[in-house]
C-alpha positions as CSV (number, residue, x, y, z in Angstrom):
1,M,-3.5,-7.8,5.4
2,K,-1.1,-5.6,3.4
3,A,-3.9,-4.0,1.4
4,L,-5.9,-3.2,4.5
5,R,-3.0,-1.8,6.4
6,F,-2.0,0.4,3.5
7,Y,-5.5,1.5,2.8
8,R,-5.9,2.7,6.4
9,S,-2.6,4.4,6.2
10,A,-3.5,6.3,3.1
11,A,-6.9,7.2,4.3
12,L,-5.6,8.9,7.4
13,I,-3.5,11.6,5.7
14,S,-3.8,14.8,7.6
15,V,-6.2,17.3,6.1
16,A,-5.6,20.0,8.6
17,A,-2.5,21.4,7.0
18,L,-2.0,23.2,3.7
19,A,-1.0,21.2,0.6
20,L,2.8,20.5,0.4
21,T,4.8,19.8,-2.7
22,A,8.5,20.1,-2.5
23,C,11.4,17.9,-3.0
24,G,13.4,15.6,-0.8
25,S,16.7,16.4,0.7
26,D,19.0,14.3,2.8
27,N,20.8,14.0,6.1
28,A,18.9,13.2,9.2
29,T,19.0,12.3,12.9
30,Q,18.9,9.3,15.0
31,T,15.3,8.3,15.5
32,D,12.9,7.5,18.3
33,A,9.5,6.5,17.2
34,G,7.5,7.5,20.2
35,A,3.8,7.1,21.1
36,E,2.9,10.3,19.2
37,G,4.7,9.1,16.1
38,N,7.4,11.8,16.1
39,T,10.6,10.2,14.8
40,A,12.9,13.3,14.9
41,A,15.7,12.7,17.3
42,A,16.8,14.9,20.1
43,A,20.4,14.2,19.3
44,S,22.4,12.8,16.4
45,S,25.6,10.8,15.8
46,V,25.6,10.6,12.0
47,S,28.1,12.2,9.7
48,G,29.0,12.3,6.1
49,T,27.5,13.5,2.8
50,L,24.2,12.1,1.4
51,T,23.6,12.6,-2.3
52,G,20.2,12.7,-4.0
53,I,18.8,13.6,-7.4
54,G,15.2,13.9,-8.5
55,A,11.9,15.6,-8.6
56,S,12.0,19.4,-9.1
57,S,8.5,19.5,-7.5
58,Q,10.2,18.7,-4.2
59,K,12.7,21.6,-4.4
60,A,11.2,23.8,-1.8
61,A,10.6,21.0,0.7
62,M,14.0,19.6,0.1
63,E,15.6,22.9,0.9
64,A,13.7,22.9,4.2
65,W,14.7,19.3,4.9
66,K,18.3,20.1,4.1
67,V,18.4,23.0,6.5
68,G,16.6,21.3,9.3
69,F,18.6,18.0,9.0
70,E,22.0,19.7,8.9
71,E,21.1,21.8,11.9
72,L,20.4,18.6,13.9
73,N,23.4,16.9,12.3
74,P,26.2,19.5,12.0
75,E,28.7,16.9,10.8
76,S,26.4,15.8,7.9
77,K,25.7,17.4,4.5
78,V,22.8,16.8,2.1
79,Q,23.3,17.4,-1.7
80,Y,20.2,17.3,-3.8
81,S,19.9,18.1,-7.5
82,P,16.3,18.8,-8.7
83,D,16.8,17.5,-12.2
84,G,13.4,15.8,-12.5
85,S,12.0,12.5,-11.4
86,G,13.2,10.6,-14.5
87,A,16.8,11.8,-14.0
88,G,16.6,10.9,-10.4
89,R,15.4,7.4,-11.0
90,K,18.1,6.8,-13.7
91,A,20.8,8.1,-11.4
92,F,19.6,6.0,-8.5
93,L,19.3,2.8,-10.6
94,S,22.8,3.3,-12.0
95,G,24.4,3.8,-8.5
96,G,24.9,7.6,-9.1
97,A,22.9,8.7,-6.1
98,Q,22.2,7.3,-2.7
99,F,18.6,8.2,-2.9
100,A,16.1,9.8,-5.4
101,G,13.1,12.0,-5.2
102,S,10.3,10.8,-7.6
103,D,6.8,11.9,-8.3
104,A,6.0,8.3,-9.4
105,Y,6.9,5.0,-7.8
106,L,9.4,2.7,-9.5
107,K,7.8,0.5,-12.2
108,D,8.2,-3.3,-12.1
109,E,11.1,-3.3,-14.5
110,E,12.8,-0.5,-12.5
111,M,12.2,-2.5,-9.3
112,E,14.0,-5.4,-10.9
113,A,16.8,-3.2,-12.1
114,A,17.2,-1.9,-8.6
115,K,18.5,-5.3,-7.5
116,E,21.7,-4.7,-9.4
117,V,22.7,-1.7,-7.2
118,C,20.6,-2.4,-4.1
119,G,21.0,-6.1,-3.5
120,P,18.5,-9.0,-3.9
121,D,15.7,-7.2,-2.1
122,G,15.9,-4.1,-4.4
123,A,14.6,-0.7,-3.5
124,L,11.9,0.9,-1.3
125,N,9.4,3.5,-2.4
126,I,8.6,5.7,0.6
127,P,6.0,8.5,0.4
128,A,7.5,11.8,1.4
129,Y,4.5,14.1,0.9
130,I,1.1,14.3,-0.9
131,S,0.1,17.2,-3.0
132,P,-2.4,18.1,-5.7
133,I,-1.2,19.0,-9.2
134,A,-2.7,22.3,-10.4
135,V,-4.0,22.9,-13.9
136,A,-2.8,26.5,-14.0
137,F,-3.4,29.2,-16.6
138,N,-2.5,32.8,-17.4
139,L,-5.7,34.6,-18.4
140,G,-5.6,38.1,-17.0
141,D,-8.4,38.7,-14.4
142,V,-9.8,35.2,-14.8
143,K,-8.5,33.3,-11.8
144,E,-10.8,30.3,-11.7
145,L,-12.4,28.0,-14.3
146,N,-14.6,24.9,-14.1
147,L,-13.5,22.2,-16.5
148,D,-14.3,18.5,-16.9
149,A,-11.7,15.9,-17.8
150,A,-12.7,15.7,-21.4
151,T,-12.3,19.5,-21.9
152,I,-8.9,19.5,-20.1
153,A,-7.8,16.7,-22.4
154,K,-8.9,18.5,-25.5
155,I,-7.1,21.6,-24.4
156,F,-3.8,19.7,-23.9
157,T,-4.1,17.8,-27.1
158,G,-4.7,21.0,-29.0
159,E,-8.2,20.2,-30.1
160,I,-9.6,23.2,-28.2
161,K,-7.5,26.2,-29.4
162,K,-9.3,29.3,-28.0
163,W,-10.3,30.3,-24.4
164,N,-13.8,31.2,-25.5
165,D,-14.4,27.8,-27.0
166,P,-18.1,26.7,-26.4
167,A,-16.9,23.7,-24.4
168,I,-15.2,26.0,-21.9
169,A,-17.9,28.7,-22.0
170,A,-20.7,26.1,-21.3
171,Q,-19.0,25.2,-17.9
172,N,-18.3,28.8,-16.9
173,E,-21.5,30.8,-17.4
174,G,-21.1,34.4,-16.3
175,T,-17.3,34.4,-16.9
176,E,-16.1,36.7,-19.7
177,L,-13.7,34.5,-21.7
178,P,-11.4,36.3,-24.2
179,D,-10.8,35.2,-27.8
180,T,-7.2,34.3,-26.8
181,T,-5.2,31.5,-28.3
182,I,-4.4,28.7,-25.8
183,T,-0.7,27.9,-25.5
184,V,0.0,24.6,-23.8
185,V,3.2,24.4,-21.8
186,H,4.6,21.0,-20.8
187,R,7.7,19.6,-19.2
188,S,10.6,19.1,-21.5
189,D,12.3,16.6,-19.2
190,E,11.0,13.2,-18.1
191,S,8.8,14.0,-15.2
192,G,6.8,12.3,-12.5
193,T,4.5,15.3,-12.6
194,T,3.8,14.6,-16.3
195,E,3.2,11.0,-15.6
196,N,0.7,11.7,-12.8
197,F,-1.1,14.3,-15.0
198,V,-1.4,12.2,-18.1
199,D,-2.4,9.2,-15.9
200,Y,-5.4,11.3,-14.9
201,L,-6.2,12.3,-18.5
202,S,-5.9,8.7,-19.6
203,A,-8.2,7.3,-16.9
204,A,-10.8,10.2,-16.7
205,A,-10.9,11.0,-20.5
206,P,-9.8,7.9,-22.3
207,K,-11.7,8.7,-25.5
208,T,-9.8,12.0,-25.9
209,W,-6.4,11.2,-24.3
210,T,-5.2,8.1,-26.2
211,Y,-1.5,8.5,-25.5
212,E,0.6,6.1,-23.4
213,V,1.0,7.0,-19.7
214,S,4.6,8.2,-19.5
215,G,6.8,10.7,-17.9
216,D,7.6,12.0,-21.3
217,W,5.2,14.4,-23.0
218,P,3.8,13.1,-26.4
219,T,6.0,14.3,-29.2
220,D,3.3,14.9,-31.8
221,I,1.4,17.5,-29.7
222,Q,2.4,21.0,-30.8
223,S,3.1,22.9,-27.6
224,E,5.7,24.9,-25.7
225,N,8.1,23.2,-23.3
226,A,10.3,24.1,-20.4
227,K,12.5,22.2,-18.0
228,G,11.3,21.6,-14.4
229,T,8.5,22.9,-12.4
230,S,10.0,26.4,-12.2
231,G,10.4,26.4,-16.0
232,V,6.8,25.6,-16.9
233,I,5.5,28.1,-14.3
234,S,7.9,30.8,-15.6
235,T,6.9,30.2,-19.2
236,T,3.2,30.2,-18.4
237,T,3.4,33.3,-16.3
238,A,5.2,35.1,-19.2
239,T,2.7,33.9,-21.8
240,D,-0.8,35.4,-22.2
241,G,-3.3,32.5,-22.7
242,A,-0.9,29.8,-21.5
243,I,-1.9,26.7,-19.5
244,T,0.3,24.1,-17.8
245,Y,0.3,21.5,-15.0
246,A,2.5,21.8,-12.0
247,D,2.8,21.1,-8.3
248,A,0.2,23.2,-6.5
249,S,2.7,24.9,-4.3
250,A,4.5,26.5,-7.2
251,V,1.7,28.1,-9.2
252,G,1.8,31.5,-7.5
253,N,-0.7,34.0,-8.9
254,L,-1.7,31.9,-11.9
255,G,-5.4,31.0,-12.3
256,Q,-6.4,27.4,-11.3
257,V,-8.9,24.9,-12.7
258,K,-11.6,23.4,-10.6
259,V,-11.9,19.8,-11.8
260,K,-15.3,18.1,-12.4
261,V,-15.7,15.0,-10.2
262,G,-19.1,13.3,-10.4
263,E,-21.6,16.2,-10.6
264,E,-19.4,18.9,-8.8
265,Y,-16.4,20.9,-9.6
266,V,-13.6,20.4,-7.0
267,A,-10.9,23.0,-6.1
268,L,-7.5,21.7,-5.1
269,N,-6.7,21.7,-1.4
270,S,-5.2,19.3,1.2
271,E,-8.6,17.9,2.2
272,A,-9.6,17.2,-1.4
273,A,-6.2,15.6,-2.1
274,A,-6.6,13.4,1.0
275,K,-10.0,12.2,-0.2
276,A,-8.4,11.1,-3.5
277,V,-5.7,9.2,-1.6
278,E,-8.4,7.4,0.5
279,V,-9.5,5.4,-2.5
280,A,-5.9,4.5,-3.5
281,T,-4.7,0.9,-3.4
282,P,-1.3,-0.7,-2.8
283,V,0.5,-1.8,-5.9
284,E,0.2,-5.5,-6.3
285,G,3.2,-7.8,-6.2
286,R,5.3,-5.6,-3.9
287,S,6.8,-6.5,-0.5
288,D,5.0,-5.6,2.7
289,L,7.5,-2.8,3.3
290,D,7.2,-1.1,-0.1
291,M,4.7,1.8,0.0
292,S,3.8,2.3,-3.7
293,L,0.1,3.4,-4.2
294,D,-2.1,3.4,-7.2
295,L,-4.6,6.3,-7.3
296,K,-8.1,6.0,-8.7
297,R,-8.0,8.9,-11.2
298,D,-11.6,8.5,-12.4
299,T,-13.1,8.6,-9.0
300,T,-16.5,10.1,-8.5
301,E,-16.0,10.5,-4.7
302,S,-17.6,13.7,-3.5
303,G,-15.0,16.4,-2.7
304,A,-12.0,14.4,-4.0
305,Y,-9.5,16.1,-6.2
306,P,-8.2,13.4,-8.5
307,I,-5.0,15.0,-10.0
308,V,-2.9,14.1,-7.0
309,L,0.8,13.6,-6.7
310,I,2.3,11.3,-4.2
311,S,6.0,12.1,-4.1
312,Y,8.3,9.3,-3.0
313,H,11.8,9.0,-1.7
314,L,13.6,6.0,-3.2
315,Y,16.1,4.1,-1.0
316,C,18.0,0.9,-1.4
317,T,17.1,-1.9,1.0
318,Q,20.8,-2.3,1.7
319,Y,24.0,-0.2,1.3
320,E,27.6,-1.3,1.3
321,D,28.6,0.1,4.7
322,Q,27.0,0.8,8.0
323,S,27.9,4.5,8.0
324,T,25.9,5.1,4.8
325,V,23.0,3.0,6.3
326,D,23.0,5.2,9.4
327,L,23.0,8.4,7.3
328,V,20.2,7.2,5.0
329,K,18.1,6.0,7.9
330,A,18.6,9.2,9.8
331,F,17.7,11.4,6.9
332,G,14.7,9.3,5.8
333,S,13.4,9.3,9.4
334,Y,13.8,13.0,9.7
335,V,11.8,13.6,6.4
336,I,8.8,11.7,7.6
337,S,9.0,12.9,11.2
338,E,6.5,15.5,12.6
339,E,9.4,18.0,12.7
340,G,10.5,17.3,9.1
341,Q,7.0,17.4,7.7
342,A,6.3,20.6,9.5
343,D,9.5,22.2,8.2
344,A,8.5,21.2,4.6
345,A,4.9,22.4,5.1
346,D,6.2,25.8,6.2
347,S,8.4,26.0,3.1
348,A,6.4,24.3,0.5
349,G,2.8,24.1,1.7
350,N,2.2,20.3,1.5
351,A,-0.1,18.2,3.6
352,P,1.9,16.4,6.2
353,I,1.6,12.6,6.2
354,S,-0.6,11.0,8.8
355,D,0.7,9.3,12.0
356,S,-0.4,5.9,10.6
357,L,1.4,6.4,7.3
358,R,4.5,7.6,9.2
359,E,4.4,4.4,11.3
360,D,4.5,2.2,8.1
361,A,7.2,4.4,6.6
362,Q,9.3,4.2,9.7
363,K,9.1,0.4,9.7
364,A,10.3,0.4,6.1
365,I,13.2,2.8,6.8
366,D,14.2,0.8,9.9
367,S,14.6,-2.3,7.7
368,I,17.5,-0.8,5.6
369,K,20.7,-2.6,6.4
370,A,24.4,-2.9,5.4
371,S,25.4,-5.6,3.0
372,S,28.7,-6.2,4.8
């Protein structure tokens, strides 16, 4: 039953909106899940400061959530530090933050560790938004390239060193490719975006990408590095011939790769991201309230863009006092509400979650309780 419920929720992600990416922020409102699925409250009674740390990819969305939530809750304040998914998970699991933003769900060992700070039922992984990860490059007037998974993997391992390499040229007939050296730019910090990207490479090009799937970039690949989403985009923008991976909303005027899926090359957009999520499955062994999803990176589904990022907000299933519970639930409900998702989409360009996914997320948030 859980798998079917979750599959339907994932499959109904809205494709009408643009692709969003940003980061989570806190503070929220009292909620009222009506027939239309809008959980933003007309009035609020929560107060206090909510502290979060996590994904830099969520930064633009988090800023929008912070403004919207604090406007609805003038006695509340949200503090969010976009230090990266890895830093966010570590802070959350050590009790240093009340919630975290993460571009990857908690692993089994992290879920077990969460029981130390969150009580016997541990933590909840709640999707905040869905966004494609762009393979973005700086190559002058060339703004679009077709590449299959093996070629992308060879570029990022350093096996392909020039932009006019035959493997690239064969997939881009008619495009004038310069004899420019490729500079790979990767995240220097532990990153959920890195983990999602290398998960794609590992699944779709396993003969070329033989490294462990991790939020840390392989140390033996010679490449440039920069901290956070803004760092890799800034470095790539300033470096002729550079290539990186980043949340789609952040790439600006950089060129973007169309990824080969089956027999076609698919551009990133909200509809293509939604199709990739349609074939995702719930992570086994989790509670019915946890919303972690495994994506099928090697899908051949027509029109699906497989390098997709599901960005989560991580909450405890219980907090020490009721006032913190009220604040967390209000903020969490605001983020997934129609209003909160619209605020984020306007700022960050993500695809708002579906009504069905919102309903499941609201049930999970409503289950958060006080330990005393």
